[in-house]
Structure formats: structure tokens, C-alpha cells
N, CA, C, O and the ligand as a Tripos MOL2 file, in Angstrom:
@<TRIPOS>MOLECULE
protein
  309   307    78     0     0
PROTEIN
NO_CHARGES

@<TRIPOS>ATOM
      1 N          90.8710  103.4540   89.9140 N.3       1 MET1
      2 CA         92.2540  103.7010   90.2690 C.3       1 MET1
      3 C          93.0860  103.9060   88.9430 C.2       1 MET1
      4 O          92.7260  103.3880   87.8870 O.2       1 MET1
      5 N          94.1450  104.6390   89.0450 N.am      2 LEU2
      6 CA         94.8930  105.0630   87.8870 C.3       2 LEU2
      7 C          96.3190  105.3730   88.3840 C.2       2 LEU2
      8 O          96.5500  106.0390   89.3930 O.2       2 LEU2
      9 N          97.2760  104.8140   87.5570 N.am      3 CYS3
     10 CA         98.7190  105.0890   87.9910 C.3       3 CYS3
     11 C          98.9630  106.5900   87.6770 C.2       3 CYS3
     12 O          98.6840  107.0410   86.5670 O.2       3 CYS3
     13 N          99.4460  107.3010   88.5930 N.am      4 SER4
     14 CA         99.5990  108.7310   88.4870 C.3       4 SER4
     15 C         100.8450  108.9910   87.5970 C.2       4 SER4
     16 O         101.0250  110.1170   87.1320 O.2       4 SER4
     17 N         101.7140  107.9700   87.3480 N.am      5 ALA5
     18 CA        102.8980  108.1910   86.5210 C.3       5 ALA5
     19 C         102.6980  107.9300   85.1810 C.2       5 ALA5
     20 O         103.3100  108.6140   84.3600 O.2       5 ALA5
     21 N         101.8320  106.9260   84.7640 N.am      6 CYS6
     22 CA        101.7480  106.5600   83.2980 C.3       6 CYS6
     23 C         100.3530  106.4050   82.8900 C.2       6 CYS6
     24 O         100.1000  106.0750   81.7310 O.2       6 CYS6
     25 N          99.3510  106.6310   83.8130 N.am      7 ASP7
     26 CA         97.9260  106.4190   83.5560 C.3       7 ASP7
     27 C          97.3890  104.9980   83.3310 C.2       7 ASP7
     28 O          96.2360  104.8240   82.9380 O.2       7 ASP7
     29 N          98.1650  104.0640   83.5610 N.am      8 ALA8
     30 CA         97.7380  102.6310   83.4420 C.3       8 ALA8
     31 C          96.6200  102.4520   84.4700 C.2       8 ALA8
     32 O          96.5750  103.0260   85.5580 O.2       8 ALA8
     33 N          95.6960  101.5600   83.9780 N.am      9 ARG9
     34 CA         94.5960  101.2530   84.9120 C.3       9 ARG9
     35 C          94.5250   99.7640   85.2600 C.2       9 ARG9
     36 O          93.5550   99.3150   85.8710 O.2       9 ARG9
     37 N          95.5010   99.0380   84.8910 N.am     10 ARG10
     38 CA         95.5410   97.5900   85.1310 C.3      10 ARG10
     39 C          96.9040   97.0040   85.0550 C.2      10 ARG10
     40 O          97.9050   97.6950   84.8640 O.2      10 ARG10
     41 N          96.9220   95.6360   85.2170 N.am     11 ASP11
     42 CA         98.1260   95.0080   85.0290 C.3      11 ASP11
     43 C          99.0880   95.3990   86.1840 C.2      11 ASP11
     44 O         100.2750   95.5890   85.9200 O.2      11 ASP11
     45 N          98.6320   95.5250   87.4380 N.am     12 TRP12
     46 CA         99.4350   95.8560   88.6430 C.3      12 TRP12
     47 C          99.7840   94.7310   89.4200 C.2      12 TRP12
     48 O          99.1270   93.6900   89.3880 O.2      12 TRP12
     49 N         100.8490   94.9010   90.1580 N.am     13 LEU13
     50 CA        101.1830   93.9530   91.1270 C.3      13 LEU13
     51 C         100.7380   94.3860   92.4990 C.2      13 LEU13
     52 O         101.1160   95.4910   92.8870 O.2      13 LEU13
     53 N          99.9540   93.6190   93.3060 N.am     14 PHE14
     54 CA         99.5340   94.0100   94.4620 C.3      14 PHE14
     55 C         100.4270   93.4230   95.6180 C.2      14 PHE14
     56 O         100.5510   92.2030   95.7190 O.2      14 PHE14
     57 N         100.9840   94.1950   96.4000 N.am     15 ILE15
     58 CA        101.8920   93.7990   97.5080 C.3      15 ILE15
     59 C         101.2200   93.9760   98.7990 C.2      15 ILE15
     60 O         100.6350   95.0210   99.0810 O.2      15 ILE15
     61 N         101.2980   92.9600   99.5910 N.am     16 ASN16
     62 CA        100.6820   93.0580  100.9280 C.3      16 ASN16
     63 C         101.8940   92.8760  101.9400 C.2      16 ASN16
     64 O         102.6620   91.9150  101.9000 O.2      16 ASN16
     65 N         101.9660   93.8780  102.8140 N.am     17 GLN17
     66 CA        103.0620   93.7680  103.7890 C.3      17 GLN17
     67 C         102.2510   94.1360  105.1100 C.2      17 GLN17
     68 O         101.9350   95.3010  105.3480 O.2      17 GLN17
     69 N         101.9380   93.0930  105.9390 N.am     18 GLY18
     70 CA        101.3800   93.3080  107.1220 C.3      18 GLY18
     71 C          99.7840   93.7250  106.8380 C.2      18 GLY18
     72 O          98.9680   93.0350  106.2260 O.2      18 GLY18
     73 N          99.5660   94.9690  107.4120 N.am     19 ARG19
     74 CA         98.2900   95.3730  107.1910 C.3      19 ARG19
     75 C          98.1840   96.4220  105.9750 C.2      19 ARG19
     76 O          97.1130   96.9480  105.6720 O.2      19 ARG19
     77 N          99.3090   96.6600  105.3560 N.am     20 HIS20
     78 CA         99.2980   97.5840  104.2400 C.3      20 HIS20
     79 C          99.3750   96.9440  102.9110 C.2      20 HIS20
     80 O          99.9970   95.9000  102.7140 O.2      20 HIS20
     81 N          98.6820   97.6430  101.9370 N.am     21 VAL21
     82 CA         98.6980   97.1730  100.5850 C.3      21 VAL21
     83 C          99.2650   98.2140   99.7430 C.2      21 VAL21
     84 O          99.0300   99.4070   99.9310 O.2      21 VAL21
     85 N          99.9800   97.7870   98.8550 N.am     22 TRP22
     86 CA        100.7560   98.5840   97.9160 C.3      22 TRP22
     87 C         100.5150   98.0830   96.5010 C.2      22 TRP22
     88 O         100.3130   96.8950   96.2460 O.2      22 TRP22
     89 N         100.5490   99.0580   95.5920 N.am     23 ILE23
     90 CA        100.2930   98.7400   94.2420 C.3      23 ILE23
     91 C         101.5690   99.1430   93.4280 C.2      23 ILE23
     92 O         102.0820  100.2590   93.5080 O.2      23 ILE23
     93 N         101.9960   98.2020   92.6970 N.am     24 ARG24
     94 CA        103.1870   98.4580   91.8390 C.3      24 ARG24
     95 C         102.8130   98.3740   90.4070 C.2      24 ARG24
     96 O         102.2630   97.3660   89.9650 O.2      24 ARG24
     97 N         103.1020   99.4300   89.6480 N.am     25 CYS25
     98 CA        102.7710   99.4760   88.2450 C.3      25 CYS25
     99 C         104.0040   99.0080   87.3800 C.2      25 CYS25
    100 O         105.1760   99.0540   87.7570 O.2      25 CYS25
    101 N         103.5380   98.5340   86.1170 N.am     26 ARG26
    102 CA        104.6330   98.0870   85.3070 C.3      26 ARG26
    103 C         105.6420   99.1020   84.9450 C.2      26 ARG26
    104 O         106.7540   98.7770   84.5290 O.2      26 ARG26
    105 N         105.2560  100.3700   85.1030 N.am     27 CYS27
    106 CA        106.1780  101.3650   84.8150 C.3      27 CYS27
    107 C         107.2340  101.7740   85.8620 C.2      27 CYS27
    108 O         108.1080  102.6170   85.6580 O.2      27 CYS27
    109 N         107.0480  101.0500   87.0650 N.am     28 GLY28
    110 CA        107.9310  101.1560   88.1780 C.3      28 GLY28
    111 C         107.4550  101.9780   89.2620 C.2      28 GLY28
    112 O         108.0520  101.9890   90.3390 O.2      28 GLY28
    113 N         106.3420  102.7200   89.0360 N.am     29 HIS29
    114 CA        105.7530  103.5220   89.9650 C.3      29 HIS29
    115 C         105.0010  102.7600   91.0000 C.2      29 HIS29
    116 O         104.2920  101.8240   90.6290 O.2      29 HIS29
    117 N         105.0850  103.0610   92.2290 N.am     30 HIS30
    118 CA        104.2830  102.2870   93.3060 C.3      30 HIS30
    119 C         103.7270  103.2330   94.3040 C.2      30 HIS30
    120 O         104.2650  104.3110   94.5550 O.2      30 HIS30
    121 N         102.6490  102.8120   94.8620 N.am     31 TRP31
    122 CA        102.0780  103.6300   95.9020 C.3      31 TRP31
    123 C         101.2340  102.7970   96.9290 C.2      31 TRP31
    124 O         100.7910  101.6770   96.6740 O.2      31 TRP31
    125 N         101.0630  103.4370   98.0770 N.am     32 ALA32
    126 CA        100.2250  102.7150   99.0730 C.3      32 ALA32
    127 C          98.7490  102.9660   98.6510 C.2      32 ALA32
    128 O          98.3520  103.9990   98.1110 O.2      32 ALA32
    129 N          97.9900  101.8850   98.9680 N.am     33 GLU33
    130 CA         96.5320  102.0260   98.6160 C.3      33 GLU33
    131 C          95.7310  101.7430   99.9400 C.2      33 GLU33
    132 O          95.3090  100.6140  100.1900 O.2      33 GLU33
    133 N          95.5490  102.7670  100.7360 N.am     34 PRO34
    134 CA         94.8240  102.5350  102.0940 C.3      34 PRO34
    135 C          93.4330  102.1090  101.9160 C.2      34 PRO34
    136 O          92.8770  101.5650  102.8710 O.2      34 PRO34
    137 N          92.7960  102.2880  100.8130 N.am     35 GLU35
    138 CA         91.3980  101.8330  100.7070 C.3      35 GLU35
    139 C          91.2150  100.3170  100.3090 C.2      35 GLU35
    140 O          90.1030   99.8060  100.1800 O.2      35 GLU35
    141 N          92.3800   99.6580  100.1300 N.am     36 ILE36
    142 CA         92.3130   98.2380   99.9850 C.3      36 ILE36
    143 C          92.7170   97.6970  101.2160 C.2      36 ILE36
    144 O          93.7950   98.0300  101.7080 O.2      36 ILE36
    145 N          91.8360   96.7580  101.8590 N.am     37 THR37
    146 CA         92.0460   96.1290  103.0350 C.3      37 THR37
    147 C          92.7050   94.8010  102.8260 C.2      37 THR37
    148 O          92.8610   94.4050  101.6710 O.2      37 THR37
    149 N          93.0960   94.0970  103.8170 N.am     38 ARG38
    150 CA         93.6590   92.8140  103.7210 C.3      38 ARG38
    151 C          92.7290   91.9090  103.1000 C.2      38 ARG38
    152 O          93.1060   91.1440  102.2130 O.2      38 ARG38
    153 N          91.4790   91.9460  103.5240 N.am     39 ALA39
    154 CA         90.3270   91.0520  102.9630 C.3      39 ALA39
    155 C          90.1980   91.2700  101.4970 C.2      39 ALA39
    156 O          90.1540   90.3070  100.7320 O.2      39 ALA39
    157 N          90.1330   92.5640  101.0540 N.am     40 ASP40
    158 CA         90.1370   92.8300   99.6920 C.3      40 ASP40
    159 C          91.2720   92.3410   98.8980 C.2      40 ASP40
    160 O          91.1090   91.8580   97.7780 O.2      40 ASP40
    161 N          92.4460   92.4610   99.4730 N.am     41 PHE41
    162 CA         93.7010   91.9500   98.8420 C.3      41 PHE41
    163 C          93.5760   90.4180   98.6550 C.2      41 PHE41
    164 O          93.8800   89.9010   97.5800 O.2      41 PHE41
    165 N          93.1180   89.6810   99.7280 N.am     42 ASP42
    166 CA         93.1310   88.3640   99.5980 C.3      42 ASP42
    167 C          92.0270   87.8810   98.4640 C.2      42 ASP42
    168 O          92.1950   86.9110   97.7250 O.2      42 ASP42
    169 N          90.9480   88.6800   98.4680 N.am     43 HIS43
    170 CA         89.8490   88.4050   97.3910 C.3      43 HIS43
    171 C          90.3600   88.6200   95.9170 C.2      43 HIS43
    172 O          90.0670   87.8520   95.0010 O.2      43 HIS43
    173 N          91.1700   89.7620   95.7700 N.am     44 LEU44
    174 CA         91.7020   90.0930   94.5230 C.3      44 LEU44
    175 C          92.7110   88.9350   93.9830 C.2      44 LEU44
    176 O          92.7690   88.4840   92.8390 O.2      44 LEU44
    177 N          93.4490   88.5960   95.0580 N.am     45 LEU45
    178 CA         94.5560   87.5930   94.6460 C.3      45 LEU45
    179 C          93.8430   86.2060   94.3410 C.2      45 LEU45
    180 O          94.2930   85.4890   93.4470 O.2      45 LEU45
    181 N          92.7990   85.8490   95.0370 N.am     46 ARG46
    182 CA         92.1090   84.5970   94.6460 C.3      46 ARG46
    183 C          91.6150   84.6160   93.2870 C.2      46 ARG46
    184 O          91.6560   83.6060   92.5840 O.2      46 ARG46
    185 N          91.0820   85.8820   92.8280 N.am     47 GLN47
    186 CA         90.5940   85.8920   91.5730 C.3      47 GLN47
    187 C          91.6930   85.9070   90.4820 C.2      47 GLN47
    188 O          91.6190   85.1870   89.4860 O.2      47 GLN47
    189 N          92.6500   86.7070   90.7020 N.am     48 ALA48
    190 CA         93.7200   86.9600   89.7350 C.3      48 ALA48
    191 C          94.8400   85.8650   89.6160 C.2      48 ALA48
    192 O          95.3570   85.5430   88.5460 O.2      48 ALA48
    193 N          95.1640   85.3140   90.8800 N.am     49 GLN49
    194 CA         96.1840   84.2860   90.8840 C.3      49 GLN49
    195 C          95.7270   83.1550   91.7700 C.2      49 GLN49
    196 O          96.0070   83.1530   92.9680 O.2      49 GLN49
    197 N          95.0570   82.2320   91.2260 N.am     50 PRO50
    198 CA         94.5880   81.0700   92.1020 C.3      50 PRO50
    199 C          95.6920   80.2860   92.5770 C.2      50 PRO50
    200 O          95.6330   79.6570   93.6340 O.2      50 PRO50
    201 N          96.7830   80.3080   91.7630 N.am     51 ASN51
    202 CA         98.1390   79.5970   92.2720 C.3      51 ASN51
    203 C          99.1670   80.6910   92.7340 C.2      51 ASN51
    204 O         100.2930   80.7150   92.2370 O.2      51 ASN51
    205 N          98.8270   81.4740   93.5580 N.am     52 ARG52
    206 CA         99.6600   82.5990   93.9250 C.3      52 ARG52
    207 C         101.0010   82.1310   94.4060 C.2      52 ARG52
    208 O         101.1570   81.0410   94.9560 O.2      52 ARG52
    209 N         101.8920   82.9260   94.1990 N.am     53 MET53
    210 CA        103.2940   82.7040   94.6670 C.3      53 MET53
    211 C         103.4520   83.4550   95.9270 C.2      53 MET53
    212 O         102.7310   84.4160   96.1960 O.2      53 MET53
    213 N         104.5160   82.9700   96.8030 N.am     54 HIS54
    214 CA        104.9100   83.6920   97.9000 C.3      54 HIS54
    215 C         106.4010   83.8820   97.7220 C.2      54 HIS54
    216 O         107.1590   82.9370   97.5040 O.2      54 HIS54
    217 N         106.8030   85.1760   97.8270 N.am     55 TYR55
    218 CA        108.3170   85.3620   97.6740 C.3      55 TYR55
    219 C         108.8670   85.9290   98.9730 C.2      55 TYR55
    220 O         108.1120   86.5530   99.7190 O.2      55 TYR55
    221 N         110.1140   85.7460   99.2700 N.am     56 PRO56
    222 CA        110.7660   86.0480  100.5170 C.3      56 PRO56
    223 C         110.8880   87.6130  100.6260 C.2      56 PRO56
    224 O         110.8530   88.1760  101.7200 O.2      56 PRO56
    225 N         111.0230   88.2330   99.5270 N.am     57 THR57
    226 CA        111.1380   89.7370   99.5420 C.3      57 THR57
    227 C         110.3020   90.3620   98.5330 C.2      57 THR57
    228 O         109.9240   89.6690   97.5890 O.2      57 THR57
    229 N         109.9560   91.6090   98.6120 N.am     58 VAL58
    230 CA        109.1440   92.2620   97.5590 C.3      58 VAL58
    231 C         110.0900   92.4320   96.3320 C.2      58 VAL58
    232 O         109.6060   92.4360   95.2010 O.2      58 VAL58
    233 N         111.3180   92.5620   96.5180 N.am     59 ALA59
    234 CA        112.2460   92.8970   95.3450 C.3      59 ALA59
    235 C         112.2870   91.6120   94.5810 C.2      59 ALA59
    236 O         112.2020   91.6550   93.3530 O.2      59 ALA59
    237 N         112.4130   90.4400   95.2270 N.am     60 ALA60
    238 CA        112.3280   89.1630   94.4580 C.3      60 ALA60
    239 C         111.0370   88.9870   93.7390 C.2      60 ALA60
    240 O         111.0790   88.5490   92.5900 O.2      60 ALA60
    241 N         109.9480   89.2660   94.2630 N.am     61 ALA61
    242 CA        108.7130   89.1540   93.6260 C.3      61 ALA61
    243 C         108.6330   90.0490   92.3910 C.2      61 ALA61
    244 O         108.1250   89.6310   91.3510 O.2      61 ALA61
    245 N         109.1620   91.3440   92.5100 N.am     62 MET62
    246 CA        109.0690   92.3060   91.4300 C.3      62 MET62
    247 C         109.9200   91.7740   90.2720 C.2      62 MET62
    248 O         109.4660   91.7810   89.1280 O.2      62 MET62
    249 N         111.1480   91.3120   90.5490 N.am     63 ALA63
    250 CA        112.0010   90.9610   89.5480 C.3      63 ALA63
    251 C         111.4110   89.6720   88.8430 C.2      63 ALA63
    252 O         111.3960   89.5860   87.6150 O.2      63 ALA63
    253 N         110.9640   88.7500   89.6050 N.am     64 ASP64
    254 CA        110.3820   87.5330   88.9580 C.3      64 ASP64
    255 C         109.2300   87.7360   88.2360 C.2      64 ASP64
    256 O         109.0170   86.9700   87.2970 O.2      64 ASP64
    257 N         108.3290   88.7360   88.5160 N.am     65 LEU65
    258 CA        107.0680   88.9700   87.9450 C.3      65 LEU65
    259 C         107.1380   90.1030   86.7660 C.2      65 LEU65
    260 O         106.1700   90.4460   86.0870 O.2      65 LEU65
    261 N         108.4060   90.5940   86.6580 N.am     66 GLY66
    262 CA        108.6540   91.4660   85.6370 C.3      66 GLY66
    263 C         108.0980   92.9300   85.9660 C.2      66 GLY66
    264 O         107.6610   93.6640   85.0790 O.2      66 GLY66
    265 N         108.1520   93.2940   87.3200 N.am     67 PHE67
    266 CA        107.6330   94.4880   87.6740 C.3      67 PHE67
    267 C         108.9240   95.4020   88.1500 C.2      67 PHE67
    268 O         108.8290   96.3030   88.9840 O.2      67 PHE67
    269 N         109.9670   95.0790   87.5790 N.am     68 ASP68
    270 CA        111.2560   95.9150   87.9600 C.3      68 ASP68
    271 C         111.4230   97.0230   86.9550 C.2      68 ASP68
    272 O         112.4770   97.6560   86.8880 O.2      68 ASP68
    273 N         110.3090   97.2820   86.1120 N.am     69 GLY69
    274 CA        110.5170   98.3250   85.1270 C.3      69 GLY69
    275 C         110.7230   97.7990   83.6160 C.2      69 GLY69
    276 O         110.5440   98.5060   82.6240 O.2      69 GLY69
    277 N         111.0900   96.5730   83.5980 N.am     70 THR70
    278 CA        111.3880   95.8670   82.2300 C.3      70 THR70
    279 C         110.2870   96.0890   81.3070 C.2      70 THR70
    280 O         110.4710   96.3520   80.1190 O.2      70 THR70
    281 N         109.0280   95.9720   81.9050 N.am     71 PHE71
    282 CA        108.0060   96.0430   80.8930 C.3      71 PHE71
    283 C         107.1700   97.4220   81.0060 C.2      71 PHE71
    284 O         105.9550   97.4930   80.8230 O.2      71 PHE71
    285 N         107.9390   98.4110   81.3090 N.am     72 ALA72
    286 CA        107.2210   99.6060   81.4640 C.3      72 ALA72
    287 C         106.4820   99.9900   80.2510 C.2      72 ALA72
    288 O         107.0820   99.8090   79.1910 O.2      72 ALA72
    289 N         105.2680  100.4970   80.1990 N.am     73 GLY73
    290 CA        104.5220  100.8200   79.1890 C.3      73 GLY73
    291 C         103.8590   99.8340   78.3300 C.2      73 GLY73
    292 O         103.1800  100.1660   77.3580 O.2      73 GLY73
    293 N         104.0750   98.5130   78.7230 N.am     74 LEU74
    294 CA        103.4670   97.4090   78.1020 C.3      74 LEU74
    295 C         102.4530   96.7770   78.8460 C.2      74 LEU74
    296 O         102.5310   96.6320   80.0660 O.2      74 LEU74
    297 N         101.3590   96.3390   78.0560 N.am     75 TYR75
    298 CA        100.3540   95.5430   78.8350 C.3      75 TYR75
    299 C         100.5740   94.0240   78.3000 C.2      75 TYR75
    300 O         100.6350   93.8000   77.0910 O.2      75 TYR75
    301 N         100.6660   93.1980   79.0790 N.am     76 LEU76
    302 CA        100.9520   91.8690   78.7290 C.3      76 LEU76
    303 C          99.6780   90.9620   78.7750 C.2      76 LEU76
    304 O          99.7940   89.7840   78.4380 O.2      76 LEU76
    305 N          98.5660   91.4170   79.1450 N.am     77 GLY77
    306 CA         97.4040   90.4900   79.2110 C.3      77 GLY77
    307 C          96.2310   91.0960   78.6150 C.2      77 GLY77
    308 O          95.1680   90.4770   78.5780 O.2      77 GLY77
    309 ZN        102.3860  103.3540   85.8250 Zn       78 ZN78
@<TRIPOS>BOND
     1     1     2 1
     2     2     3 1
     3     3     4 2
     4     3     5 am
     5     5     6 1
     6     6     7 1
     7     7     8 2
     8     7     9 am
     9     9    10 1
    10    10    11 1
    11    11    12 2
    12    11    13 am
    13    13    14 1
    14    14    15 1
    15    15    16 2
    16    15    17 am
    17    17    18 1
    18    18    19 1
    19    19    20 2
    20    19    21 am
    21    21    22 1
    22    22    23 1
    23    23    24 2
    24    23    25 am
    25    25    26 1
    26    26    27 1
    27    27    28 2
    28    27    29 am
    29    29    30 1
    30    30    31 1
    31    31    32 2
    32    31    33 am
    33    33    34 1
    34    34    35 1
    35    35    36 2
    36    35    37 am
    37    37    38 1
    38    38    39 1
    39    39    40 2
    40    39    41 am
    41    41    42 1
    42    42    43 1
    43    43    44 2
    44    43    45 am
    45    45    46 1
    46    46    47 1
    47    47    48 2
    48    47    49 am
    49    49    50 1
    50    50    51 1
    51    51    52 2
    52    51    53 am
    53    53    54 1
    54    54    55 1
    55    55    56 2
    56    55    57 am
    57    57    58 1
    58    58    59 1
    59    59    60 2
    60    59    61 am
    61    61    62 1
    62    62    63 1
    63    63    64 2
    64    63    65 am
    65    65    66 1
    66    66    67 1
    67    67    68 2
    68    67    69 am
    69    69    70 1
    70    70    71 1
    71    71    72 2
    72    71    73 am
    73    73    74 1
    74    74    75 1
    75    75    76 2
    76    75    77 am
    77    77    78 1
    78    78    79 1
    79    79    80 2
    80    79    81 am
    81    81    82 1
    82    82    83 1
    83    83    84 2
    84    83    85 am
    85    85    86 1
    86    86    87 1
    87    87    88 2
    88    87    89 am
    89    89    90 1
    90    90    91 1
    91    91    92 2
    92    91    93 am
    93    93    94 1
    94    94    95 1
    95    95    96 2
    96    95    97 am
    97    97    98 1
    98    98    99 1
    99    99   100 2
   100    99   101 am
   101   101   102 1
   102   102   103 1
   103   103   104 2
   104   103   105 am
   105   105   106 1
   106   106   107 1
   107   107   108 2
   108   107   109 am
   109   109   110 1
   110   110   111 1
   111   111   112 2
   112   111   113 am
   113   113   114 1
   114   114   115 1
   115   115   116 2
   116   115   117 am
   117   117   118 1
   118   118   119 1
   119   119   120 2
   120   119   121 am
   121   121   122 1
   122   122   123 1
   123   123   124 2
   124   123   125 am
   125   125   126 1
   126   126   127 1
   127   127   128 2
   128   127   129 am
   129   129   130 1
   130   130   131 1
   131   131   132 2
   132   131   133 am
   133   133   134 1
   134   134   135 1
   135   135   136 2
   136   135   137 am
   137   137   138 1
   138   138   139 1
   139   139   140 2
   140   139   141 am
   141   141   142 1
   142   142   143 1
   143   143   144 2
   144   143   145 am
   145   145   146 1
   146   146   147 1
   147   147   148 2
   148   147   149 am
   149   149   150 1
   150   150   151 1
   151   151   152 2
   152   151   153 am
   153   153   154 1
   154   154   155 1
   155   155   156 2
   156   155   157 am
   157   157   158 1
   158   158   159 1
   159   159   160 2
   160   159   161 am
   161   161   162 1
   162   162   163 1
   163   163   164 2
   164   163   165 am
   165   165   166 1
   166   166   167 1
   167   167   168 2
   168   167   169 am
   169   169   170 1
   170   170   171 1
   171   171   172 2
   172   171   173 am
   173   173   174 1
   174   174   175 1
   175   175   176 2
   176   175   177 am
   177   177   178 1
   178   178   179 1
   179   179   180 2
   180   179   181 am
   181   181   182 1
   182   182   183 1
   183   183   184 2
   184   183   185 am
   185   185   186 1
   186   186   187 1
   187   187   188 2
   188   187   189 am
   189   189   190 1
   190   190   191 1
   191   191   192 2
   192   191   193 am
   193   193   194 1
   194   194   195 1
   195   195   196 2
   196   195   197 am
   197   197   198 1
   198   198   199 1
   199   199   200 2
   200   199   201 am
   201   201   202 1
   202   202   203 1
   203   203   204 2
   204   203   205 am
   205   205   206 1
   206   206   207 1
   207   207   208 2
   208   207   209 am
   209   209   210 1
   210   210   211 1
   211   211   212 2
   212   211   213 am
   213   213   214 1
   214   214   215 1
   215   215   216 2
   216   215   217 am
   217   217   218 1
   218   218   219 1
   219   219   220 2
   220   219   221 am
   221   221   222 1
   222   222   223 1
   223   223   224 2
   224   223   225 am
   225   225   226 1
   226   226   227 1
   227   227   228 2
   228   227   229 am
   229   229   230 1
   230   230   231 1
   231   231   232 2
   232   231   233 am
   233   233   234 1
   234   234   235 1
   235   235   236 2
   236   235   237 am
   237   237   238 1
   238   238   239 1
   239   239   240 2
   240   239   241 am
   241   241   242 1
   242   242   243 1
   243   243   244 2
   244   243   245 am
   245   245   246 1
   246   246   247 1
   247   247   248 2
   248   247   249 am
   249   249   250 1
   250   250   251 1
   251   251   252 2
   252   251   253 am
   253   253   254 1
   254   254   255 1
   255   255   256 2
   256   255   257 am
   257   257   258 1
   258   258   259 1
   259   259   260 2
   260   259   261 am
   261   261   262 1
   262   262   263 1
   263   263   264 2
   264   263   265 am
   265   265   266 1
   266   266   267 1
   267   267   268 2
   268   267   269 am
   269   269   270 1
   270   270   271 1
   271   271   272 2
   272   271   273 am
   273   273   274 1
   274   274   275 1
   275   275   276 2
   276   275   277 am
   277   277   278 1
   278   278   279 1
   279   279   280 2
   280   279   281 am
   281   281   282 1
   282   282   283 1
   283   283   284 2
   284   283   285 am
   285   285   286 1
   286   286   287 1
   287   287   288 2
   288   287   289 am
   289   289   290 1
   290   290   291 1
   291   291   292 2
   292   291   293 am
   293   293   294 1
   294   294   295 1
   295   295   296 2
   296   295   297 am
   297   297   298 1
   298   298   299 1
   299   299   300 2
   300   299   301 am
   301   301   302 1
   302   302   303 1
   303   303   304 2
   304   303   305 am
   305   305   306 1
   306   306   307 1
   307   307   308 2
@<TRIPOS>SUBSTRUCTURE
     1 MET1         2 RESIDUE 1 A MET
     2 LEU2         6 RESIDUE 1 A LEU
     3 CYS3        10 RESIDUE 1 A CYS
     4 SER4        14 RESIDUE 1 A SER
     5 ALA5        18 RESIDUE 1 A ALA
     6 CYS6        22 RESIDUE 1 A CYS
     7 ASP7        26 RESIDUE 1 A ASP
     8 ALA8        30 RESIDUE 1 A ALA
     9 ARG9        34 RESIDUE 1 A ARG
    10 ARG10       38 RESIDUE 1 A ARG
    11 ASP11       42 RESIDUE 1 A ASP
    12 TRP12       46 RESIDUE 1 A TRP
    13 LEU13       50 RESIDUE 1 A LEU
    14 PHE14       54 RESIDUE 1 A PHE
    15 ILE15       58 RESIDUE 1 A ILE
    16 ASN16       62 RESIDUE 1 A ASN
    17 GLN17       66 RESIDUE 1 A GLN
    18 GLY18       70 RESIDUE 1 A GLY
    19 ARG19       74 RESIDUE 1 A ARG
    20 HIS20       78 RESIDUE 1 A HIS
    21 VAL21       82 RESIDUE 1 A VAL
    22 TRP22       86 RESIDUE 1 A TRP
    23 ILE23       90 RESIDUE 1 A ILE
    24 ARG24       94 RESIDUE 1 A ARG
    25 CYS25       98 RESIDUE 1 A CYS
    26 ARG26      102 RESIDUE 1 A ARG
    27 CYS27      106 RESIDUE 1 A CYS
    28 GLY28      110 RESIDUE 1 A GLY
    29 HIS29      114 RESIDUE 1 A HIS
    30 HIS30      118 RESIDUE 1 A HIS
    31 TRP31      122 RESIDUE 1 A TRP
    32 ALA32      126 RESIDUE 1 A ALA
    33 GLU33      130 RESIDUE 1 A GLU
    34 PRO34      134 RESIDUE 1 A PRO
    35 GLU35      138 RESIDUE 1 A GLU
    36 ILE36      142 RESIDUE 1 A ILE
    37 THR37      146 RESIDUE 1 A THR
    38 ARG38      150 RESIDUE 1 A ARG
    39 ALA39      154 RESIDUE 1 A ALA
    40 ASP40      158 RESIDUE 1 A ASP
    41 PHE41      162 RESIDUE 1 A PHE
    42 ASP42      166 RESIDUE 1 A ASP
    43 HIS43      170 RESIDUE 1 A HIS
    44 LEU44      174 RESIDUE 1 A LEU
    45 LEU45      178 RESIDUE 1 A LEU
    46 ARG46      182 RESIDUE 1 A ARG
    47 GLN47      186 RESIDUE 1 A GLN
    48 ALA48      190 RESIDUE 1 A ALA
    49 GLN49      194 RESIDUE 1 A GLN
    50 PRO50      198 RESIDUE 1 A PRO
    51 ASN51      202 RESIDUE 1 A ASN
    52 ARG52      206 RESIDUE 1 A ARG
    53 MET53      210 RESIDUE 1 A MET
    54 HIS54      214 RESIDUE 1 A HIS
    55 TYR55      218 RESIDUE 1 A TYR
    56 PRO56      222 RESIDUE 1 A PRO
    57 THR57      226 RESIDUE 1 A THR
    58 VAL58      230 RESIDUE 1 A VAL
    59 ALA59      234 RESIDUE 1 A ALA
    60 ALA60      238 RESIDUE 1 A ALA
    61 ALA61      242 RESIDUE 1 A ALA
    62 MET62      246 RESIDUE 1 A MET
    63 ALA63      250 RESIDUE 1 A ALA
    64 ASP64      254 RESIDUE 1 A ASP
    65 LEU65      258 RESIDUE 1 A LEU
    66 GLY66      262 RESIDUE 1 A GLY
    67 PHE67      266 RESIDUE 1 A PHE
    68 ASP68      270 RESIDUE 1 A ASP
    69 GLY69      274 RESIDUE 1 A GLY
    70 THR70      278 RESIDUE 1 A THR
    71 PHE71      282 RESIDUE 1 A PHE
    72 ALA72      286 RESIDUE 1 A ALA
    73 GLY73      290 RESIDUE 1 A GLY
    74 LEU74      294 RESIDUE 1 A LEU
    75 TYR75      298 RESIDUE 1 A TYR
    76 LEU76      302 RESIDUE 1 A LEU
    77 GLY77      306 RESIDUE 1 A GLY
    78 ZN78       309 GROUP 0 **** ****
């Protein structure tokens, strides 16, 4: 997978809404990823964030995790 906006290959936020999984890039670009199932999503989260957070809204999660565009173009990890 590759961000079509900035060519980033990692450091994404995975968002699960119902049966749909979205990927949000640090650059602010986001897209639906139909090839990722809910099971895949849960697996990815267990690996990436053992102490994962739940947020009331996607906007709250993006702001708190720095996915509101603040870190566009930067890799933090
Ligand atoms: Zn991007």
C-alpha cells in the first residue's frame, strides 16, 4: 500500500467504522481500504497498539494522535 498523495508507506492511522476500514495518512489524505477486513484491522491494532485507545469520534482521534495534518511529511517512528 502507498499513500497516493505523498507516497508514504507507513505511519498511518487505521480507522474502523462498522465494517469499513479507512486509512488516514499523516499528510491528511485518507482513503477506504476494502481489502482490510475487520479481522485484519483487529489484528493490526493488537500488533501496533496493545493499549489501544477508543475515541468518541474520528475527529477526536485524529487530533489527539496528530493526524490532523500537523505532522504531514514527517515520520515519527
Ligand atoms: Zn500521505
